[in-house]
C-alpha beads as a LAMMPS data file, in Angstrom:
LAMMPS data file: protein, C-alpha beads

91 atoms
90 bonds

1 atom types
1 bond types

-500.0 500.0 xlo xhi
-500.0 500.0 ylo yhi
-500.0 500.0 zlo zhi

Masses

1 110.0

Atoms # bond

1 1 1 8.636 -13.644 -0.448
2 1 1 6.526 -13.385 2.609
3 1 1 4.510 -11.185 4.141
4 1 1 6.722 -11.072 7.755
5 1 1 8.516 -7.483 8.239
6 1 1 12.203 -7.613 8.504
7 1 1 12.397 -6.389 12.778
8 1 1 14.196 -3.048 11.475
9 1 1 14.406 -1.814 15.260
10 1 1 16.897 -4.696 15.848
11 1 1 19.195 -4.270 12.888
12 1 1 18.972 -0.554 14.090
13 1 1 19.901 -1.869 17.345
14 1 1 23.068 -4.326 15.782
15 1 1 24.315 -1.438 13.617
16 1 1 24.736 0.904 16.779
17 1 1 26.651 -1.584 18.574
18 1 1 28.644 -1.851 15.521
19 1 1 29.342 1.778 15.085
20 1 1 30.736 1.563 18.904
21 1 1 32.948 -1.553 18.445
22 1 1 35.292 -2.778 16.106
23 1 1 33.750 -2.973 12.648
24 1 1 35.421 -5.503 10.348
25 1 1 33.451 -4.722 7.248
26 1 1 32.861 -1.307 6.876
27 1 1 30.758 -1.795 3.299
28 1 1 28.108 -4.203 4.959
29 1 1 27.931 -1.438 7.409
30 1 1 27.601 1.125 4.728
31 1 1 25.263 -1.293 2.788
32 1 1 22.790 -1.105 5.886
33 1 1 23.180 2.878 6.411
34 1 1 21.573 2.738 3.218
35 1 1 19.132 -0.271 3.174
36 1 1 17.801 0.716 6.985
37 1 1 16.154 3.985 5.489
38 1 1 15.078 2.919 2.392
39 1 1 13.126 -0.376 4.106
40 1 1 11.594 2.140 6.244
41 1 1 10.406 4.025 3.845
42 1 1 8.943 0.984 1.665
43 1 1 7.289 0.137 4.911
44 1 1 5.688 2.811 5.228
45 1 1 4.668 3.517 1.278
46 1 1 2.877 0.218 1.706
47 1 1 0.843 1.599 4.987
48 1 1 -0.508 4.350 2.998
49 1 1 -1.199 2.209 0.432
50 1 1 -2.941 -0.308 2.329
51 1 1 -4.956 1.558 4.838
52 1 1 -6.156 3.867 1.546
53 1 1 -9.937 3.675 0.542
54 1 1 -10.958 1.394 -2.253
55 1 1 -13.149 3.715 -5.160
56 1 1 -13.944 2.090 -8.702
57 1 1 -15.790 4.484 -11.130
58 1 1 -18.724 3.651 -13.209
59 1 1 -17.739 3.688 -16.752
60 1 1 -20.517 5.008 -18.378
61 1 1 -21.997 7.761 -16.227
62 1 1 -18.022 8.011 -14.090
63 1 1 -20.365 8.138 -10.883
64 1 1 -17.734 7.089 -8.032
65 1 1 -18.356 4.672 -5.775
66 1 1 -16.642 4.639 -2.180
67 1 1 -15.799 0.975 -0.657
68 1 1 -18.846 0.859 1.524
69 1 1 -21.742 1.001 -2.018
70 1 1 -19.533 -1.002 -4.272
71 1 1 -22.210 -3.601 -4.252
72 1 1 -24.243 -1.191 -5.955
73 1 1 -21.373 -1.753 -8.814
74 1 1 -22.124 -5.342 -8.641
75 1 1 -25.856 -4.858 -9.655
76 1 1 -25.305 -3.419 -13.114
77 1 1 -27.357 -3.519 -16.819
78 1 1 -26.652 -5.652 -19.521
79 1 1 -23.957 -2.772 -20.792
80 1 1 -22.186 -2.662 -17.402
81 1 1 -24.751 0.194 -16.498
82 1 1 -23.951 1.197 -12.538
83 1 1 -27.233 1.600 -10.261
84 1 1 -27.043 5.460 -10.808
85 1 1 -27.185 4.787 -14.831
86 1 1 -29.896 1.927 -14.904
87 1 1 -32.086 4.740 -12.804
88 1 1 -31.624 7.424 -15.006
89 1 1 -32.246 4.928 -17.549
90 1 1 -35.642 4.566 -16.087
91 1 1 -36.624 7.921 -15.362

Bonds

1 1 1 2
2 1 2 3
3 1 3 4
4 1 4 5
5 1 5 6
6 1 6 7
7 1 7 8
8 1 8 9
9 1 9 10
10 1 10 11
11 1 11 12
12 1 12 13
13 1 13 14
14 1 14 15
15 1 15 16
16 1 16 17
17 1 17 18
18 1 18 19
19 1 19 20
20 1 20 21
21 1 21 22
22 1 22 23
23 1 23 24
24 1 24 25
25 1 25 26
26 1 26 27
27 1 27 28
28 1 28 29
29 1 29 30
30 1 30 31
31 1 31 32
32 1 32 33
33 1 33 34
34 1 34 35
35 1 35 36
36 1 36 37
37 1 37 38
38 1 38 39
39 1 39 40
40 1 40 41
41 1 41 42
42 1 42 43
43 1 43 44
44 1 44 45
45 1 45 46
46 1 46 47
47 1 47 48
48 1 48 49
49 1 49 50
50 1 50 51
51 1 51 52
52 1 52 53
53 1 53 54
54 1 54 55
55 1 55 56
56 1 56 57
57 1 57 58
58 1 58 59
59 1 59 60
60 1 60 61
61 1 61 62
62 1 62 63
63 1 63 64
64 1 64 65
65 1 65 66
66 1 66 67
67 1 67 68
68 1 68 69
69 1 69 70
70 1 70 71
71 1 71 72
72 1 72 73
73 1 73 74
74 1 74 75
75 1 75 76
76 1 76 77
77 1 77 78
78 1 78 79
79 1 79 80
80 1 80 81
81 1 81 82
82 1 82 83
83 1 83 84
84 1 84 85
85 1 85 86
86 1 86 87
87 1 87 88
88 1 88 89
89 1 89 90
90 1 90 91
């Protein structure tokens, strides 16, 4: 599988032409009527997931680090503590 998307608009245009003309294989046309909307739905779900912000939470204190602060999670202590845990422990 590659990352290129199927050209849905092109398929829909051909389906409209088939509806006007004489379609020899009705089963194929019925399948496409189901597949195209399902493909659109899947692409919308993929886009939602790709645009979702990344976050991670510390296992010790449950503090949630958003994408721009993930570098703080990389500065973990010897037992996997985040920066917040280490700061609280040093106080």
